[in-house]
C-alpha positions as CSV (number, residue, x, y, z in Angstrom):
1,M,0.0,0.0,0.0
2,E,1.3,3.4,-1.0
3,L,1.5,5.6,2.1
4,S,0.5,8.7,0.1
5,A,-2.7,7.1,-1.0
6,L,-4.1,7.5,2.6
7,S,-6.3,10.4,3.5
8,S,-5.7,12.3,6.7
9,R,-8.6,10.3,8.3
10,E,-7.2,7.0,7.2
11,L,-3.8,7.9,8.5
12,A,-5.4,8.8,11.9
13,E,-7.1,5.4,12.0
14,L,-3.8,3.7,11.1
15,M,-1.9,5.6,13.9
16,N,-4.7,4.6,16.4
17,E,-4.3,0.9,15.2
18,L,-0.6,1.1,15.8
19,G,-1.0,2.7,19.3
20,Q,0.5,6.0,18.2
21,P,-0.6,9.4,19.4
22,A,-2.9,11.3,17.0
23,F,-0.4,14.0,16.1
24,R,1.7,11.4,14.3
25,A,-0.9,11.2,11.6
26,K,-0.6,15.0,11.0
27,Q,3.2,14.8,11.0
28,I,3.2,12.1,8.3
29,F,0.5,13.7,6.2
30,E,2.4,17.0,6.2
31,W,5.7,15.3,5.3
32,I,3.9,13.9,2.2
33,H,1.6,16.7,1.1
34,K,3.4,19.8,2.3
35,K,7.1,18.9,2.4
36,S,7.2,16.6,-0.6
37,A,9.0,13.8,1.3
38,S,10.5,11.1,-1.0
39,S,11.3,8.5,1.6
40,F,10.8,7.4,5.2
41,E,14.3,8.8,5.9
42,D,13.0,12.3,5.0
43,M,10.6,12.3,7.9
44,T,13.1,13.3,10.5
45,N,10.7,13.9,13.4
46,V,8.9,10.5,13.0
47,P,10.3,7.7,15.3
48,N,12.3,5.0,13.6
49,K,10.1,2.3,15.3
50,L,7.0,3.8,13.7
51,K,8.6,3.8,10.3
52,E,9.6,0.2,10.8
53,A,6.1,-0.7,11.9
54,L,4.7,0.9,8.8
55,E,7.1,-1.0,6.6
56,E,6.3,-4.3,8.3
57,K,2.6,-3.7,7.6
58,G,3.4,-3.3,3.9
59,Y,3.3,0.5,3.6
60,T,5.7,1.8,1.0
61,F,7.0,5.2,0.1
62,V,7.2,5.2,-3.7
63,V,7.5,8.5,-5.4
64,P,7.6,9.0,-9.2
65,K,11.2,9.4,-10.4
66,I,12.2,12.3,-12.6
67,V,14.0,10.6,-15.5
68,E,14.3,13.6,-17.9
69,V,13.9,17.4,-17.7
70,Q,13.9,19.7,-20.7
71,E,14.1,23.4,-20.1
72,S,13.2,26.0,-22.7
73,K,15.9,28.6,-23.3
74,L,13.1,30.9,-24.7
75,D,10.8,31.2,-21.6
76,G,12.0,28.9,-18.8
77,T,9.2,26.3,-19.4
78,K,10.3,22.9,-18.1
79,K,9.0,19.6,-19.3
80,Y,9.3,16.6,-16.9
81,L,9.2,12.9,-17.7
82,F,8.3,10.8,-14.6
83,A,8.9,7.1,-14.3
84,L,6.2,5.4,-12.2
85,S,6.6,2.3,-9.9
86,D,5.6,0.0,-12.8
87,H,8.1,1.6,-15.1
88,Q,5.5,3.4,-17.2
89,V,6.2,7.1,-17.9
90,V,4.1,10.2,-17.9
91,E,5.0,13.9,-18.5
92,S,4.2,17.2,-16.8
93,V,5.0,20.8,-17.6
94,L,6.0,23.8,-15.4
95,M,5.1,27.1,-17.0
96,K,6.2,30.4,-15.5
97,Y,4.0,33.4,-15.7
98,K,4.1,36.9,-14.1
99,H,1.0,35.9,-12.0
100,G,2.7,32.7,-10.7
101,N,3.8,29.2,-11.7
102,S,1.4,26.8,-13.4
103,V,1.8,23.0,-13.6
104,C,0.1,20.9,-16.2
105,I,-0.2,17.3,-15.2
106,S,-1.2,14.0,-16.8
107,S,-4.1,11.9,-15.6
108,Q,-3.6,8.7,-17.5
109,V,-0.7,6.7,-19.1
110,G,-1.6,7.2,-22.7
111,C,-5.0,8.2,-23.9
112,K,-7.9,6.4,-25.7
113,M,-9.7,9.4,-27.1
114,G,-7.9,9.6,-30.4
115,C,-7.9,13.3,-31.1
116,R,-6.2,13.7,-34.4
117,F,-3.8,16.6,-33.5
118,C,-2.5,15.1,-30.2
119,A,0.6,13.1,-29.7
120,S,-0.7,11.7,-26.4
121,T,-3.1,9.3,-28.1
122,L,-0.7,7.8,-30.8
123,D,0.2,4.7,-28.8
124,G,-3.1,4.2,-27.1
125,W,-4.2,4.0,-23.5
126,L,-2.4,1.8,-20.9
127,R,-3.9,2.7,-17.5
128,N,-5.3,5.3,-15.2
129,L,-3.1,7.2,-12.8
130,E,-3.9,6.8,-9.1
131,H,-4.8,10.1,-7.4
132,Y,-1.5,10.1,-5.5
133,E,0.5,9.7,-8.7
134,M,-1.3,12.8,-10.0
135,L,-0.5,14.7,-6.7
136,E,3.1,13.7,-6.8
137,Q,3.6,15.3,-10.2
138,V,2.8,18.6,-8.6
139,Y,4.8,17.9,-5.4
140,Q,8.0,16.8,-7.1
141,I,7.9,19.6,-9.6
142,Q,7.6,22.2,-6.8
143,K,10.4,20.4,-4.9
144,E,12.7,20.2,-8.0
145,S,12.1,23.8,-9.1
146,G,12.2,25.3,-5.6
147,E,9.3,27.5,-6.6
148,R,5.7,27.6,-5.3
149,V,3.1,26.2,-7.7
150,S,0.0,28.4,-7.7
151,N,-2.1,27.0,-10.5
152,V,-2.6,23.4,-11.6
153,V,-4.1,22.3,-15.0
154,V,-5.2,18.7,-15.6
155,M,-4.6,18.9,-19.3
156,G,-1.6,16.6,-20.0
157,T,-1.8,13.0,-21.3
158,G,-5.2,11.4,-20.8
159,E,-8.8,12.3,-20.4
160,P,-9.4,13.3,-16.8
161,L,-13.1,12.5,-16.7
162,D,-12.3,9.0,-17.9
163,N,-10.4,8.6,-14.6
164,Y,-13.2,10.2,-12.6
165,E,-12.8,8.9,-9.1
166,N,-9.1,9.5,-9.0
167,L,-9.6,12.9,-10.4
168,L,-12.0,13.8,-7.5
169,L,-9.5,12.5,-4.9
170,F,-6.8,14.5,-6.6
171,I,-8.8,17.7,-6.5
172,R,-9.9,17.3,-2.9
173,G,-6.4,16.3,-1.9
174,L,-4.7,19.2,-3.6
175,S,-7.1,21.7,-2.2
176,S,-7.2,20.2,1.3
177,E,-6.3,22.7,4.1
178,E,-4.3,20.0,5.8
179,G,-2.2,19.4,2.6
180,F,-1.0,21.4,-0.3
181,H,-4.0,23.8,0.1
182,I,-4.3,25.3,-3.3
183,S,-7.6,27.1,-4.1
184,Q,-10.0,25.0,-6.2
185,R,-10.4,28.2,-8.3
186,N,-6.8,27.7,-9.3
187,I,-7.4,24.2,-10.6
188,T,-8.6,23.6,-14.2
189,V,-9.8,20.3,-15.6
190,S,-9.8,19.8,-19.3
191,T,-12.2,17.3,-21.1
192,C,-12.8,16.4,-24.7
193,G,-16.5,16.2,-23.8
194,L,-17.7,13.1,-21.8
195,V,-21.2,14.4,-21.4
196,P,-22.5,12.2,-18.5
197,K,-19.3,12.9,-16.5
198,I,-19.7,16.7,-17.0
199,Y,-23.2,16.5,-15.5
200,Q,-21.9,14.4,-12.7
201,L,-19.0,16.8,-12.0
202,A,-21.5,19.7,-11.8
203,E,-23.0,18.1,-8.7
204,E,-19.8,17.7,-6.8
205,E,-19.9,21.2,-5.3
206,L,-16.4,22.0,-6.6
207,Q,-15.1,25.5,-7.6
208,I,-12.7,24.3,-10.3
209,T,-12.7,25.6,-13.9
210,L,-14.0,23.3,-16.6
211,A,-12.2,23.6,-19.9
212,L,-13.8,21.9,-22.9
213,S,-11.7,20.9,-25.8
214,L,-14.0,22.2,-28.5
215,H,-11.7,22.7,-31.5
216,A,-14.5,22.9,-34.1
217,S,-17.4,25.1,-35.0
218,S,-19.7,22.3,-36.4
219,Q,-20.5,18.7,-35.7
220,E,-19.0,17.5,-39.0
221,E,-15.8,19.3,-38.4
222,R,-15.5,18.1,-34.9
223,E,-16.0,14.5,-35.9
224,K,-13.0,14.7,-38.2
225,L,-10.7,16.0,-35.4
226,M,-12.2,14.2,-32.4
227,P,-13.7,10.7,-32.5
228,I,-15.6,11.4,-29.2
229,A,-17.8,13.7,-31.3
230,K,-19.4,10.6,-32.8
231,T,-20.6,9.6,-29.4
232,Y,-21.6,13.0,-28.0
233,E,-23.0,15.4,-30.5
234,I,-21.6,19.0,-30.2
235,H,-24.9,20.5,-29.0
236,Q,-25.2,17.8,-26.3
237,V,-21.7,18.7,-25.1
238,L,-22.5,22.5,-25.0
239,D,-25.7,21.8,-23.2
240,A,-23.7,19.9,-20.5
241,C,-21.4,22.9,-20.2
242,R,-24.3,25.3,-19.8
243,H,-25.6,23.0,-17.0
244,Y,-22.2,23.1,-15.4
245,F,-22.2,26.9,-15.3
246,A,-25.7,27.0,-14.0
247,R,-24.9,24.7,-11.1
248,T,-21.4,26.1,-10.2
249,G,-21.4,29.7,-11.4
250,R,-17.9,28.9,-12.9
251,R,-17.3,30.4,-16.3
252,I,-16.6,27.8,-19.0
253,S,-13.3,27.8,-20.8
254,F,-13.2,26.6,-24.4
255,E,-10.0,25.3,-25.9
256,Y,-9.8,25.8,-29.7
257,S,-6.8,24.5,-31.5
258,L,-6.4,26.5,-34.7
259,V,-5.4,24.3,-37.7
260,A,-4.6,26.0,-41.0
261,G,-7.3,25.2,-43.6
262,V,-9.3,23.1,-41.2
263,N,-11.1,25.3,-38.6
264,D,-9.6,28.8,-38.9
265,S,-11.8,30.5,-41.4
266,I,-14.1,33.5,-40.8
267,E,-17.0,31.2,-41.4
268,D,-15.7,29.0,-38.5
269,A,-15.7,32.1,-36.3
270,N,-19.2,33.0,-37.3
271,R,-20.4,29.4,-36.6
272,L,-18.6,29.5,-33.3
273,K,-20.5,32.6,-32.3
274,N,-23.8,30.9,-33.0
275,L,-22.8,28.0,-30.9
276,I,-21.5,29.7,-27.8
277,G,-22.3,33.4,-28.1
278,D,-25.0,33.2,-25.4
279,M,-22.7,31.6,-22.8
280,N,-20.6,33.0,-20.0
281,C,-17.3,31.7,-21.4
282,H,-13.8,32.3,-22.4
283,V,-12.2,31.0,-25.7
284,N,-8.6,30.1,-25.6
285,L,-7.2,30.0,-29.1
286,I,-4.3,27.6,-29.5
287,P,-2.2,27.7,-32.7
288,V,-1.8,23.9,-33.2
289,N,1.6,22.5,-32.2
290,P,2.7,20.4,-35.1
291,I,3.6,16.7,-34.6
292,K,5.5,14.6,-37.1
293,E,2.8,12.0,-37.3
294,R,0.2,14.5,-38.6
295,N,0.3,17.1,-41.3
296,Y,-1.6,19.7,-39.4
297,K,-0.1,23.2,-39.7
298,Q,-0.5,26.5,-37.8
299,P,-2.4,29.3,-39.5
300,N,-0.3,32.4,-40.2
301,R,-0.3,35.2,-37.6
302,E,-2.7,37.3,-39.7
303,N,-5.3,34.5,-39.8
304,I,-5.0,33.9,-36.1
305,L,-5.5,37.6,-35.3
306,S,-8.4,37.8,-37.7
307,F,-10.1,34.9,-36.0
308,Q,-9.6,36.5,-32.6
309,N,-10.9,39.9,-33.7
310,K,-14.0,38.4,-35.2
311,L,-14.9,36.7,-32.0
312,E,-14.1,39.8,-30.0
313,N,-16.4,41.8,-32.2
314,Y,-19.2,39.4,-31.2
315,G,-18.5,40.2,-27.6
316,I,-16.8,36.8,-26.8
317,N,-14.0,36.9,-24.3
318,V,-11.0,35.4,-26.2
319,T,-7.2,35.1,-25.9
320,I,-4.5,33.5,-27.9
321,R,-2.5,31.1,-25.8
322,R,1.1,32.2,-25.4
323,E,3.2,29.6,-27.0
324,M,5.6,28.2,-24.5
325,G,8.4,25.6,-24.7
326,R,8.6,25.7,-28.5
327,D,12.3,24.8,-28.4
328,I,11.6,21.7,-26.4
329,D,9.0,18.8,-26.7
330,G,6.4,21.1,-25.4
331,A,3.3,19.6,-27.0
332,C,1.4,17.0,-24.9
333,G,2.8,13.5,-25.4
334,Q,5.9,14.4,-27.5
335,L,8.6,13.8,-24.8
336,R,7.0,10.5,-23.6
337,K,6.8,9.2,-27.2
338,K,10.4,10.1,-27.9
339,Y,11.5,8.3,-24.7
340,M,9.5,5.2,-25.6
341,E,10.9,5.1,-29.1
342,R,14.4,5.3,-27.7
């Protein structure tokens, strides 16, 4: 049993079972979730006999190992490749902004969603990440960088809502006052549009931001880019997003990867306005990050700005995502794929 999998309540019950005072549970919980301990040896104020007792009961202290780090010379973005206890690898990204440091983490090993422009899905899905494997990506990046993480985005490899229970444990663990204590308003969860799970998430009484990977202005266009669109029609997905906003009051964020000649025309902007113009939302335009396995290309700067201006003229809140880590394997799934190929 991985020690970091235990909640504060479960740790308290374990300490009681071992005949330990209640404060030991708090000590151990803080070592894991506040001090990013990597081993029993790190917990210097915990008695050796207690550590030995935990080991005898089969509790382990296994932390994902950083096997590779790429750092951008352009903007300081850092891409991390983590090896898990079963030797699978996942990647995470540290992005530095004026308002604070943001970490983008993975929720699965591989992905089964098959989005055409994404490297994460090229080798398929292997398994879900446990909630503590998700937490440890944040903890170990903060420890390695020596800088406080203020925002977390679950937008790396995998579909977070396809790993629903672990996602909830991750969010509640990360925002726990006893642990890392990041505001839920500083946590963003991305989804390609698993409609039943969006409705379910709306009832969890969370204050996270929901980001929908929209990437198209019509059902036909979306089906070409995202296989999930054949299961959940575009209007179904948007209705689920409207419900999420109605239940939580949290503005929806739409991710829209601009692909030259595919979804970047003025007609696309007009159709997008008809789809979401009535919603309290924000559109994040993302010039597609080319991958060698696909022939998708970025629109030129003029087309990108024209698309943005058209949406703004419709009164839609829109930004162009700042491109970060272009001189490293910045796009989701690229570093992991290169590592696996080697």
